[in-house]
C-alpha positions in Angstrom: -26.2 -10.9 -131.7 -25.8 -12.1 -128.2 -22.4 -11.6 -126.6 -21.0 -14.1 -124.1 -20.8 -11.6 -121.2 -24.1 -9.7 -121.8 -25.7 -11.6 -118.9 -22.7 -11.5 -116.5 -24.0 -8.7 -114.2 -27.3 -10.6 -113.8 -25.4 -13.8 -113.1 -23.2 -12.1 -110.4 -26.3 -10.6 -108.8 -27.9 -14.0 -108.8 -24.8 -15.7 -107.3 -24.6 -13.0 -104.6 -28.3 -13.4 -103.7 -27.8 -17.2 -103.5 -24.8 -16.8 -101.3 -26.7 -14.5 -99.0 -29.5 -17.0 -98.7 -27.0 -19.9 -98.1 -25.0 -18.0 -95.4 -28.0 -16.7 -93.5 -27.3 -13.0 -93.8 -29.0 -10.9 -91.0 -28.7 -7.5 -89.2 -25.9 -7.0 -86.8 -26.9 -7.6 -83.1 -26.7 -4.7 -80.6 -24.0 -5.4 -77.9 -25.4 -5.0 -74.4 -23.3 -3.8 -71.5 -22.4 -6.5 -69.0 -23.7 -6.4 -65.4 -21.4 -6.4 -62.3 -22.4 -8.5 -59.3 -22.2 -6.6 -56.1 -23.4 -6.7 -52.5 -25.5 -3.8 -51.3 -27.2 -2.5 -48.1 -29.8 0.2 -47.6 -29.0 3.3 -45.6 -30.9 3.1 -42.3 -31.6 5.3 -39.3 -30.6 3.7 -36.0 -28.6 4.5 -32.8 -24.9 4.9 -33.4 -22.2 5.1 -30.8 -18.9 6.6 -31.7 -15.9 4.5 -30.9 -12.3 5.6 -30.4 -10.0 2.8 -31.5 -6.3 2.3 -30.6 -3.8 -0.4 -29.7 -2.7 -1.4 -26.1 -1.1 -4.1 -24.0 -3.0 -5.8 -21.2 -1.6 -5.0 -17.7 -2.6 -6.3 -14.3 -5.0 -4.4 -12.1 -2.4 -4.6 -9.2 1.1 -5.9 -8.9 3.5 -6.4 -6.0 7.2 -7.2 -6.4 7.7 -8.3 -2.8 11.1 -7.5 -1.3 12.4 -8.5 2.2 13.4 -5.7 4.7 16.3 -7.9 6.0 19.0 -9.9 4.4 18.9 -13.6 5.4 19.0 -17.0 3.7 15.7 -18.4 2.6 14.4 -21.1 4.9 11.3 -22.2 3.1 9.0 -21.4 0.2 5.2 -22.1 0.3 4.2 -21.1 -3.2 5.3 -21.8 -6.8 4.7 -19.8 -10.0 1.1 -19.9 -10.9 -0.1 -20.4 -7.3 -3.2 -18.3 -6.4 -2.7 -16.5 -3.1 -4.9 -14.4 -0.8 -4.0 -11.2 0.8 -1.8 -11.7 3.9 -0.9 -15.3 2.9 2.5 -16.6 4.0 4.7 -17.0 0.9 8.2 -17.7 2.4 10.2 -17.6 5.6 13.8 -16.5 6.1 16.3 -17.8 8.7 15.5 -16.0 12.0 17.3 -17.7 15.0 19.2 -14.5 15.9 16.0 -12.5 15.7 14.2 -15.0 18.1 17.0 -14.5 20.6 16.7 -10.7 20.3 13.0 -10.8 21.0 13.5 -12.9 24.2 16.3 -10.6 25.4 14.2 -7.4 24.9 11.2 -9.1 26.4 13.1 -9.7 29.6 14.4 -6.1 29.7 10.8 -4.9 29.3 9.6 -7.1 32.2 12.5 -5.6 34.3 11.4 -2.1 33.4 7.8 -2.9 34.3 8.8 -4.1 37.7 11.0 -1.1 38.4 8.1 1.2 37.4 5.7 -0.6 39.7 8.2 -0.5 42.6 8.8 3.2 42.0 5.2 4.3 41.7 3.7 2.0 44.3 6.4 1.7 47.0 9.4 4.0 46.6 7.7 7.3 46.0 5.0 6.6 48.7 7.6 5.6 51.3 9.7 8.7 50.6 6.7 10.9 50.9 5.6 9.3 54.2 9.1 9.6 55.6 9.3 13.3 54.6 6.0 14.0 56.3 7.1 12.3 59.5 10.4 14.2 59.5 8.5 17.4 59.1 6.2 16.5 62.0 9.2 15.6 64.2 10.9 18.8 63.3 7.8 20.8 64.2 7.6 19.1 67.5 11.3 19.8 68.3 10.7 23.4 67.2 7.8 23.8 69.6 9.8 22.4 72.5 12.8 24.6 71.7 10.5 27.6 71.5 8.9 26.8 74.8 12.3 26.4 76.6 13.5 29.6 75.0 10.5 31.5 76.2 10.8 30.1 79.7 14.6 30.9 80.0 14.0 34.4 78.6 11.4 35.1 81.3 13.6 33.7 84.1 16.6 35.7 82.9 14.6 38.9 83.0 13.6 38.1 86.6 17.1 37.2 87.5 16.2 33.6 88.4 18.3 32.0 85.7 21.8 32.7 84.4 22.4 34.2 80.9 24.3 31.1 79.8 21.1 29.0 80.0 19.2 31.6 78.0 21.8 31.5 75.2 21.8 27.7 75.2 18.0 27.7 74.8 18.3 30.3 72.0 20.9 28.2 70.1 18.7 25.2 70.4 15.7 27.2 69.0 17.7 28.3 66.0 18.7 24.7 65.3 15.1 23.5 65.6 13.9 26.2 63.2 16.5 25.2 60.6 15.6 21.5 60.9 12.0 22.4 60.5 12.6 24.5 57.4 14.7 21.7 55.9 12.1 19.1 56.5 9.3 21.4 55.1 11.3 22.1 52.0 12.1 18.4 51.4 8.4 17.5 51.7 7.4 20.3 49.3 10.2 19.2 46.9 8.8 15.6 46.9 5.3 16.9 46.3 6.1 19.2 43.5 9.3 18.0 41.7 11.0 14.8 42.9 7.9 12.6 42.9 6.9 13.6 39.4 10.4 13.3 38.0 10.9 9.9 39.6 7.7 8.6 38.1 8.5 10.0 34.7 12.0 8.4 34.9 10.4 5.0 35.6 7.8 5.5 32.8 10.5 6.5 30.3 12.6 3.4 31.1 9.6 1.2 30.7 8.6 2.8 27.4 12.1 2.5 26.1 12.2 -1.2 27.0 8.9 -1.8 25.4 10.0 0.0 22.2 13.1 -2.2 21.9 10.9 -5.3 22.4 8.5 -4.2 19.7 11.4 -3.4 17.3 12.7 -6.9 17.9 9.3 -8.4 17.2 9.0 -6.3 14.0 12.4 -7.5 12.8 11.3 -11.1 13.5 8.1 -10.5 11.5 10.2 -9.4 8.5 11.5 -13.0 8.3 7.9 -13.9 7.2 7.2 -12.9 3.6 3.5 -12.3 3.1 1.4 -11.2 0.1 0.1 -7.7 0.3 -2.6 -8.4 -2.3 -4.7 -11.3 -3.6 -3.6 -12.7 -7.0 -1.3 -15.2 -8.7 2.4 -15.7 -8.3 4.1 -14.8 -11.6 7.8 -14.9 -10.6 9.9 -16.5 -7.9 13.6 -16.1 -8.9 15.3 -17.6 -5.9 15.4 -21.1 -4.3 15.5 -22.4 -0.7 19.0 -21.8 0.8 19.9 -18.8 -1.4 20.5 -15.4 0.2 17.6 -13.0 0.1 19.0 -9.5 0.1 17.1 -6.5 1.4 15.5 -4.7 -1.5 15.7 -7.6 -3.9 12.4 -9.0 -5.1 11.9 -12.7 -4.2 8.2 -13.1 -5.2 6.0 -11.2 -7.6 2.2 -11.4 -7.2 -0.2 -10.0 -9.8 -4.0 -9.4 -9.4 -5.3 -10.6 -12.8 -8.9 -10.8 -11.8 -9.3 -7.6 -13.8 -6.9 -6.6 -16.5 -6.2 -3.0 -17.6 -5.7 -1.8 -21.2 -4.0 1.6 -21.0 -4.6 3.8 -24.0 -3.5 7.3 -24.8 -6.0 9.6 -26.4 -6.1 13.2 -27.6 -7.8 15.7 -25.3 -10.6 16.0 -27.8 -11.2 12.3 -27.9 -11.0 11.9 -24.1 -13.4 14.8 -23.5 -16.3 12.8 -24.7 -15.5 9.8 -22.4 -17.0 9.2 -18.9 -16.1 6.7 -16.2 -18.1 3.5 -16.9 -18.3 3.9 -20.7 -18.5 0.6 -22.5 -15.5 -0.6 -24.4 -14.7 -3.6 -26.6 -11.3 -5.3 -26.7 -10.3 -7.5 -29.6 -7.8 -10.1 -28.4 -5.8 -12.3 -30.8 -7.1 -15.8 -30.9 -10.5 -14.8 -29.6 -13.5 -14.7 -32.0 -15.7 -12.4 -29.9 -14.3 -9.2 -28.4 -14.1 -8.9 -24.6 -16.2 -6.2 -22.9 -14.7 -3.6 -20.6 -15.4 -0.3 -19.0 -13.5 3.0 -18.7 -12.1 2.9 -15.1 -9.8 5.9 -15.1 -9.3 9.1 -17.1 -6.1 10.9 -16.2 -6.6 14.4 -14.9 -3.4 15.7 -16.6 -1.8 15.6 -20.0 1.3 13.6 -20.6 4.1 16.2 -21.1 5.8 14.3 -23.9 2.8 13.3 -26.1 0.2 15.8 -24.9 -2.3 12.9 -24.6 -4.5 11.7 -21.8 -4.1 8.2 -20.4 -7.3 6.2 -20.2 -7.7 2.9 -18.5 -10.1 0.2 -19.7 -10.9 -2.5 -17.1 -11.6 -6.0 -18.6 -13.0 -8.6 -16.2 -10.8 -11.8 -16.1 -12.4 -14.0 -13.5 -11.6 -17.2 -15.4 -8.0 -16.1 -15.9 -8.0 -16.8 -19.7 -6.6 -13.4 -20.6 -2.9 -13.0 -20.2 -0.9 -10.0 -19.1 1.3 -8.6 -21.9 -1.1 -9.5 -24.7 -1.4 -6.9 -27.5 -5.0 -5.9 -28.0 -7.1 -3.6 -30.1 -9.3 -1.4 -28.0 -12.5 0.4 -29.1 -13.8 2.8 -26.5 -17.4 4.0 -26.9 -18.1 7.7 -26.3 -21.1 9.7 -27.5 -24.2 8.1 -28.9 -26.6 9.6 -31.6 -30.0 7.9 -31.2 -31.2 8.6 -34.8 -28.2 8.5 -37.1 -28.5 7.8 -40.8 -25.7 5.2 -41.2 -24.2 2.9 -43.8 -21.6 0.1 -43.4 -18.0 1.4 -43.5 -17.3 -1.0 -46.5 -19.6 1.2 -48.6 -17.3 4.3 -48.3 -15.0 5.0 -51.2 -13.0 8.1 -52.2 -13.5 10.5 -55.1 -10.7 11.5 -57.3 -10.3 14.6 -55.1 -10.0 12.3 -52.0 -13.5 13.1 -50.6 -15.7 10.4 -49.2 -18.3 9.0 -51.6 -20.6 6.0 -52.1 -22.1 4.1 -55.1 -25.9 4.5 -54.9 -27.9 1.9 -56.9 -30.9 3.5 -58.6 -34.2 1.8 -59.5 -32.9 1.0 -62.9 -30.0 -1.0 -61.4 -27.4 1.5 -62.3 -24.8 2.6 -59.7 -23.9 6.2 -59.6 -21.2 7.8 -57.4 -22.4 10.4 -54.9 -20.2 12.4 -52.6 -21.2 12.3 -48.9 -20.5 14.1 -45.7 -19.7 11.7 -42.8 -20.1 12.0 -39.1 -19.2 9.6 -36.3 -18.4 5.9 -36.6 -18.5 2.9 -34.3 -15.9 1.0 -36.3 -18.6 -0.9 -38.3 -21.1 1.8 -39.5 -20.6 5.4 -40.3 -23.0 8.3 -39.9 -24.0 10.1 -43.1 -24.8 13.8 -42.8 -25.6 14.5 -46.4 -25.6 12.9 -49.9 -27.7 9.8 -49.1 -31.3 9.4 -48.0 -32.7 6.7 -45.7 -33.6 3.6 -47.8 -31.0 4.3 -50.6 -29.1 1.1 -51.5 -25.4 1.5 -51.5 -22.8 -0.9 -52.8 -20.9 -2.4 -49.9 -18.7 -4.9 -51.7 -17.5 -4.4 -55.3 -17.6 -0.6 -55.5 -13.8 -0.2 -55.6 -12.7 0.9 -59.1 -16.3 0.8 -60.4 -17.1 3.4 -63.1 -20.0 5.8 -62.5 -23.1 4.6 -64.3 -22.2 0.8 -64.1 -25.0 -1.6 -64.4 -25.0 -3.8 -61.3 -26.7 -6.9 -60.1 -27.2 -7.3 -56.3 -26.0 -10.8 -55.2 -28.5 -10.9 -52.3 -31.4 -10.3 -54.8 -30.2 -13.2 -57.0 -30.1 -15.5 -54.1 -33.6 -14.5 -53.1 -34.8 -15.0 -56.7 -33.3 -18.5 -56.8 -35.1 -19.3 -53.5 -38.4 -18.1 -54.9 -38.0 -20.1 -58.1 -36.9 -23.3 -56.4 -40.4 -24.6 -55.4 -41.3 -25.2 -59.0 -40.9 -24.1 -62.6 -43.4 -23.5 -65.4 -44.5 -26.8 -67.0 -43.4 -28.8 -63.9 -46.9 -29.0 -62.5 -47.4 -32.5 -64.1 
């Protein structure tokens, strides 16, 4: 006897099979790992120049805060702020009426001293010398006469032909003639050896003193003219016409901005690789391309406070577009390695231990982390000493936070593939 549920298992199986057919039952698909789009570059061997980077402020090549040497009201200005001036150009004048008078007074005194000198050397001394010679000749003649009279009287007295009184008178006259001759001779010798020289020197001294006073008055007058000691541009002029210019107070400031200086402080190790003339690059706010400069000075001594060396980088500024006081970023080039295996700085990441590493893309498109040893850098590329071989592709953008063994897709390759496919697609020939 057939029971109602004897065929139930078969019925359930049939329903299950029908349900499977209707629902389209199939095997579970395998989930593939997603790819990460990155940018990559191949490690290449090329010349690499090490750069030392630091911050600085542009300063003028030369600067002069011009101060007057005298105190006087300002009579006139011939420049304004921003005026370009040449070396020696007149910038301003001070009141100088009193100085003009002093120059004329001293000039007259100098002329008087010159005249006295000429009179002394060409007339006075010569006349005195001639008179002394004549006096000596006259004294010699008187002495000869007195000597002759004395000799005659002496002989007559011995013969008893003349009284003794006449002999004594002749003897006294001879003594007086000898004394007069000695005085005249001494006076001539004194003029020749001492008096003449002293008189000339006295006249010379008076003339030189007068000339010195005249030159001092001229110098004081010249101080009323304010001239630029350097070529450049006027950057400050704090006073106005009529105001008092005090000695030692700057009234005009001139800067030579044809070349600007970026002063940087480097460690002795960094500075030891630098040489005068080394090329440098200066990044200036608002300028797309960096300005080129050269090392113009390397300080021979360390700064006591910071134990660093001051290095000057000179940047040409003929067009005057660069401004003094601008904050800049300076990259000074030092040693160069002609065949350096290098990669972009963006490719460098850090391991968990803090060591430098890169993500190297293998032939299968999988990026694996590799520790590297780095060398010098120029601010854009870094030398790799070990860990990467020439031609290895390293991730330059997208490596941060990437797991080791990640499947990657290089964005540049996709773009190239699109360009290759763009001329035509299969089936588009017709």
